[in-house]
C-alpha positions, 0 to 999 in steps of 0.5 A, spaced: 276 692 383 269 690 381 271 683 380 274 683 387 267 685 390 263 680 386 268 675 389 267 677 396 260 678 396 259 671 394 264 668 398 260 671 404 253 668 401 257 662 401 257 661 408 249 660 408 249 654 403 249 647 405 250 640 402 246 635 407 243 630 403 239 626 408 236 619 406 229 620 407 227 627 406 220 629 408 217 635 405 217 640 411 213 646 412 214 651 406 218 657 409 216 664 407 223 668 406 220 674 403 223 677 397 230 680 397 230 687 397 231 691 390 230 697 387 228 698 380 233 700 375 232 707 371 236 706 365 232 703 359 238 701 354 233 702 348 233 708 343 227 709 339 230 714 333 223 717 332 221 719 325 228 719 322 228 712 323 225 711 316 232 714 314 236 710 318 232 704 315 233 706 308 241 707 309 241 700 312 238 697 306 243 701 302 249 698 306 246 691 305 246 692 297 253 695 298 255 689 303 251 683 303 256 679 306 255 675 312 260 677 318 267 675 317 269 672 323 275 668 321 278 674 318 277 678 324 280 673 328 286 673 324 286 680 324 286 680 331 291 675 332 296 678 326 295 672 322 292 675 316 296 673 310 299 667 313 294 663 309 293 663 302 287 667 299 286 671 306 287 678 302 282 675 297 277 674 302 278 680 305 277 684 298 271 680 297 268 682 303 270 689 302 269 689 295 262 693 295 266 699 299 272 698 295 268 700 289 264 705 292 270 708 295 274 708 288 268 711 284 268 717 290 276 718 289 275 718 281 269 723 282 274 727 287 280 727 282 276 728 275 271 733 277 275 738 279 280 737 273 274 737 268 272 743 271 278 746 270 278 744 263 271 746 262 273 753 264 279 754 260 275 751 254 270 756 255 275 762 255 277 760 248 270 761 246 269 753 246 265 749 250 259 754 250 263 759 251 262 763 245 256 768 246 253 766 240 246 761 239 244 758 233 237 758 232 233 752 232 226 750 231 226 745 237 229 751 241 223 752 246 222 744 247 230 743 249 229 749 253 223 746 257 227 740 258 233 742 260 229 747 265 225 741 268 231 736 268 235 741 272 229 743 277 228 735 278 236 734 279 235 740 284 230 737 288 233 731 289 239 735 291 235 739 296 232 732 299 239 730 300 242 736 303 235 736 308 237 729 310 244 730 311 242 736 315 237 732 319 242 727 321 247 732 323 242 736 327 239 729 330 247 727 332 247 734 336 241 733 339 242 726 342 249 728 344 246 734 348 241 729 351 246 723 352 248 727 359 241 724 362 243 717 359 250 717 362 247 720 369 242 714 369 247 709 368 251 712 374 245 712 378 244 705 376 251 703 378 250 706 385 244 703 386 247 696 384 253 698 389 248 700 395 243 695 395 248 689 395 250 690 402 242 690 404 241 684 400 247 681 403 244 683 410 237 680 408 240 674 406 243 673 413 237 675 417 233 670 414 237 665 417 233 667 423 226 665 419 229 658 419 232 658 426 225 660 429 221 655 425 226 650 428 226 652 435 218 653 435 218 645 433 224 644 438 219 647 443 213 643 441 217 637 441 211 634 444 206 635 439 211 634 433 215 628 435 211 626 441 205 626 436 208 622 431 211 617 435 204 616 438 201 616 431 205 610 429 204 606 436 197 608 436 196 604 429 196 598 434 195 601 441 188 604 439 185 598 436 187 594 442 184 599 447 178 600 443 177 592 443 178 592 451 173 598 452 168 595 447 168 588 451 167 592 458 161 595 455 159 588 453 159 586 460 155 592 462 150 590 457 150 583 458 148 584 466 143 589 463 140 583 459 140 578 464 137 582 469 131 584 464 131 576 462 130 575 470 125 580 471 121 579 464 121 571 466 118 573 473 113 578 470 111 573 465 110 567 469 106 571 474 102 574 469 100 568 465 097 565 471 093 571 473 091 571 465 089 563 466 085 564 472 081 570 469 080 566 462 077 560 466 072 565 470 070 568 463 069 561 460 065 559 466 060 565 466 059 564 459 058 557 459 052 559 465 049 564 460 049 559 454 045 554 459 040 559 459 033 557 457 033 563 452 038 559 448 034 553 447 029 558 442 029 556 435 032 563 433 038 563 438 040 555 438 045 555 433 048 562 435 049 559 442 052 553 440 057 556 435 059 561 441 059 554 446 064 551 441 069 557 441 070 557 449 076 552 448 080 558 445 080 562 451 086 559 454 093 561 455 098 559 449 105 560 452 108 557 458 114 561 461 114 556 468 118 551 465 124 556 462 131 555 466 133 561 470 139 566 469 141 567 476 147 564 476 150 567 470 147 574 473 151 573 479 158 571 476 157 577 471 155 582 477 162 579 480 166 581 474 163 588 474 165 589 481 172 591 478 171 597 473 174 594 467 172 601 463 176 605 468 182 600 467 182 601 460 181 609 460 187 609 465 191 605 459 188 611 454 191 616 459 198 613 459 198 612 452 196 619 451 201 622 455 207 620 450 208 627 448 209 629 455 214 623 456 218 625 450 218 633 452 221 630 459 226 625 456 229 630 451 229 636 455 237 636 456 238 634 448 234 640 446 237 645 450 244 643 447 241 643 440 238 650 441 244 653 443 248 650 437 243 653 433 244 660 436 251 659 435 250 658 428 247 665 427 253 668 431 258 665 427 254 667 421 254 674 424 261 674 426 263 672 419 259 677 416 263 683 420 269 680 419 269 681 411 271 687 409 265 688 404 264 695 406 271 697 405 271 694 398 264 697 397 266 704 399 272 704 395 268 702 389 263 708 390 269 712 390 272 710 384 265 710 381 264 717 384 271 719 381 269 716 374 262 720 374 266 727 376 271 725 370 265 724 365 261 731 368 268 735 367 269 733 360 262 733 358 262 740 356 268 739 352 265 733 348 259 738 347 264 743 345 267 739 340 260 736 337 259 744 336 265 744 332 263 738 328 256 740 327 258 747 325 263 744 320 257 739 317 253 745 317 258 749 312 258 743 308 250 743 307 251 750 306 255 749 300 250 745 297 245 750 299 249 755 296 249 752 289 242 750 290 240 757 291 244 759 284 240 754 281 233 756 283 234 763 282 237 762 275 231 757 274 226 763 277 229 769 273 230 765 267 223 762 267 220 769 269 224 773 264 224 769 258 221 772 252 220 768 246 219 773 241 226 776 243 232 775 239 238 772 243 242 778 242 236 782 245 234 778 251 232 782 257 236 783 263 232 778 268 233 772 263 240 774 262 241 774 270 238 767 271 243 765 266 249 768 270 246 765 276 246 758 273 253 759 271 255 761 278 252 755 280 256 751 275 262 754 278 261 753 285 259 746 283 266 745 281 269 748 287 265 745 292 264 738 289 271 735 291 270 737 298 263 734 299 265 728 296 272 727 300 268 728 306 262 723 303 268 718 302 271 718 308 265 718 312 262 712 308 268 708 309 268 709 316 261 709 318 259 703 313 264 699 316 263 700 323 255 699 322 257 692 318 263 690 323 261 693 330 253 694 330 250 689 326 255 683 330 253 686 336 246 686 335 246 678 333 252 677 338 257 675 333 262 680 336 262 676 342 263 670 339 269 673 336 271 676 342 270 669 345 275 665 340 280 661 344 287 665 344 285 671 341 286 676 346 292 673 349 296 668 346 297 664 352 290 664 354 284 660 352 279 664 355 281 671 356 275 673 361 276 667 365 284 668 365 282 676 368 277 673 373 279 667 375 287 667 373 285 660 370 284 661 362 281 654 362 275 655 365 269 656 360 267 663 361 265 667 355 263 674 354 257 672 350 254 668 356 256 674 361 253 679 357 246 675 356 246 673 363 247 680 365 242 682 360 237 678 363 238 681 370 241 675 373 246 675 379 254 676 378 255 669 381 251 666 375 253 671 370 261 670 372 260 663 373 264 664 380 263 657 382 269 656 379 273 661 383 270 658 390 264 653 391 259 657 395 256 650 397 263 648 400 265 655 403 263 655 411 259 649 410 253 649 414 253 642 413 258 641 419 253 644 423 247 640 421 251 634 422 252 636 429 244 637 430 243 631 426 247 627 431 244 630 437 237 629 435 239 621 433 242 621 441 234 622 443 232 616 447 225 615 449 223 610 454 215 608 454 216 602 458 212 606 464 206 606 459 201 600 461 195 599 457 191 594 461 194 590 467 193 583 470 187 585 474 183 587 467 185 581 463 183 576 469 176 580 469 176 579 462 177 571 463 172 571 468 167 574 464 168 569 458 167 564 464 160 567 466 156 561 463 152 566 459 154 561 453 150 555 457 143 559 457 138 555 453 136 560 448 132 555 444 127 554 449 126 562 451 126 563 443 120 558 442 116 560 448 117 568 446 115 566 438 108 564 441 102 568 442 100 570 449 093 566 448 091 561 443 086 566 440 086 574 439 082 576 445 080 583 441 078 579 435 074 574 440 070 579 443 068 583 437 066 576 434 062 575 440 059 581 440 057 581 433 053 574 434 050 577 440 047 582 435 044 576 431 040 574 437 033 577 439 033 583 444 033 581 451 037 579 457 041 574 453 044 579 448 046 584 453 049 578 457 053 576 451 055 583 450 057 584 457 062 578 457 065 581 450 067 587 454 070 583 460 074 580 455 077 586 452 078 589 459 082 582 460 086 584 453 088 591 455 090 590 462 093 583 462 095 581 455 098 587 452 103 588 458 105 581 457 106 582 450 111 588 452 115 583 457 115 578 451 118 583 447 123 586 452 125 578 453 126 577 446 131 583 445 135 581 451 135 573 449 138 575 442 143 580 445 145 575 450 146 570 444 150 574 440 154 576 446 155 569 448 157 567 441 164 565 441 165 569 447 172 565 449 175 567 443 173 574 443 176 575 449 182 571 448 183 576 441 182 582 445 187 580 451 192 578 445 191 585 441 193 588 448 199 584 449 201 585 442 201 592 443 204 592 450 210 588 447 210 593 441 211 599 447 216 595 451 220 592 446 219 595 439 217 602 440 225 604 440 225 602 432 218 607 431 222 612 436 228 612 431 224 612 425 220 618 427 226 621 430 229 621 424 223 624 420 223 629 426 231 630 424 230 631 417 224 636 418 228 640 422 234 640 417 229 641 412 228 648 414 235 650 413 236 646 407 230 650 404 234 656 407 240 654 403 236 653 397 233 660 397 240 663 398 242 659 392 237 661 388 237 669 391 245 669 389 244 666 382 238 671 380 237 677 385 243 678 389 248 683 386 243 683 379 248 685 374 243 689 369 247 695 370 253 692 367 249 690 361 246 697 360 253 700 360 255 696 355 248 697 351 249 704 352 256 705 350 255 701 344 248 700 341 246 707 343 252 712 343 256 708 338 251 705 333 244 709 334 247 716 336 253 716 332 254 711 326 246 712 324 247 719 324 254 719 320 251 714 315 245 718 314 249 724 313 254 721 308 248 718 304 244 725 304 250 729 302 253 723 297 246 723 293 247 731 293 254 731 290 252 725 285 246 729 282 251 735 282 254 732 275 247 732 271 245 739 274 252 742 271 250 739 265 243 741 265 245 748 267 250 749 262 245 747 257 240 751 260 244 758 261 245 758 253 237 760 253 237 765 258 243 769 257 244 775 252 248 773 246 253 777 243 251 775 236 246 771 232 244 767 226 242 772 220 238 770 214 238 774 207 231 775 205 233 773 197 235 767 200 229 765 204 225 767 198 229 762 194 
């Protein structure tokens, strides 16, 4: 039933898996499917024995000394296949492996047979006044030393026996305590199994519901086909289109700048021509007035003559240096550029931008019908998954399993009191065995106590006190009970030793290192016709490589049933209800998307003709060298400010008077001419310089530049009209892969969830660990082995205790006769 549930659960989960392998797989946006709902299992399949664990380790070490051989896998396989003895030497191998147990058991049997027989003979011998039965003690010089040694050895032996019986009692009580507490562990395992069954439908529902995450993301992209697909197409085409439009827009700006520069040239030349004429007239007037002043009689004086001659010789510098009257005009070029600007090229280019930027809207309008079909298809996929989910009898199977599990739990609960009752009988029987040893110990301890306390070294053997005699009787009573109980104790020890020791060596240790699973996984072991027994049970196909060890290990790691049982051999979740047929339909629908961008006009013929007219405006025919030659000249031959300052300085060299004042007045007039006329002319020359250089740069290979712009626009337009379909197909393919990628993410997530999280089989491994590792090995086997170890040690030390007790009782009991010595003989 459990296998059928696992198959059905994974059959359903397989409906969500796809095997679509697109040629191009871009990394789509990562989807967050959350975490598969799961609860924490309560069972901790690990037992910590506590302080008694030290005894368990000692027993394990003793068993290793008795049986150091490795696990006999070959022998176990032959026993399971009933082929032991077919090969020569099999029995020898078995005996060699069990030699430690055989020798120990043989010694135990010898103990069981001989000790009662020896006890019988010992009693009969004593009845004949032999073997220490004669109530006569010979006087020896070292009697006190012998008595002390015998008492010490008996006390030590009794202590060892006490330790052994305490170990046996502790193991007996530990087993009972663990059995009483096992109910909680059993209930915990049943609770985990119920969680396992109850959580599985919720996990399946969660896997199904997360289809909506992928679907909603796909629908979101489909609803935003403009921003998604349209922008992708636009970005690819924009690699050619945008540079072409940017170049055209830049050329439109250059036309406007050219117009402004031509206007500046025209105005600046006119200003400079008029300004230089006025400046020439004013400088002429200044020279005339200076000349008249210098012709004054004051200049003929000896002190002023040389200064006046110097000033008179410098008057020739007061002239205009640049000549702008001969510069060619730019009115014809300006007129042509103005004609070009009658058409707003920038507006035409912006229309091209706007048309190209409408690409996402064109994609939306032209894919509306196809996208509607794809959306309907995605909805139908979700409906099919939901319909298939409802068609599966998951709930019925889970309900049946839950009934079976509930019945099993009720059965265990009903029989658990019976187990506790039987365990009480076992506990009582083991307690009786311990009490047998305790009874012997009581006689020995009382004998030692009474004998030691009541012994009087001055009293003769025949006159020993009552207490001392009682101590001797206690010791002999202990010897008698030792003979009576020892064979019973050793019989129990041998039986539990052989059983518990072999269970530890053949079950517990191999289970811990997984050698036991290797034996179970032996081909044709459990069924002569099946190579792999577990695969034959699960798949009805024994050739599938499914092993107990792998299943247990995977469940131990809390992997899903699908991974643990390798159910892909029963059905492939990639093929069952394959979503690939849906994604193929989606891909076909997306591939049929046809987008026509021929309506996009980047730059019409008017704009192109406008560019050509600009290139033939004649600005490249301007005589830039003539302009630059005059611009590079200064306005006047001499710096008027320097001339005025120099004139004023020379006036200061003249004697005070009218001549000095007149010359200073002329200096001020020159400064005024500089400020009012030269400075504005210099500013006009600077403007003219900038405009001429701008025109020179613009006109450089103007025709080539315009043709390159028109060629780039034509190339981009050709790409849109003729080659855009290739770009659209390429980007549509990427867009399709993005949409399908969401479902591939979903299916990969489902695969991983099924493998690792859905129906995680940790409770199954916990049940096995609880039954074998905890109940059988930790609770029962370790306790039983510790019990026989303690009880066996006590039984073995009964032998020296018997010897020492018999010897010691001779020194405590009252004798009937004693050695008598003659005085004459002693004197002799």
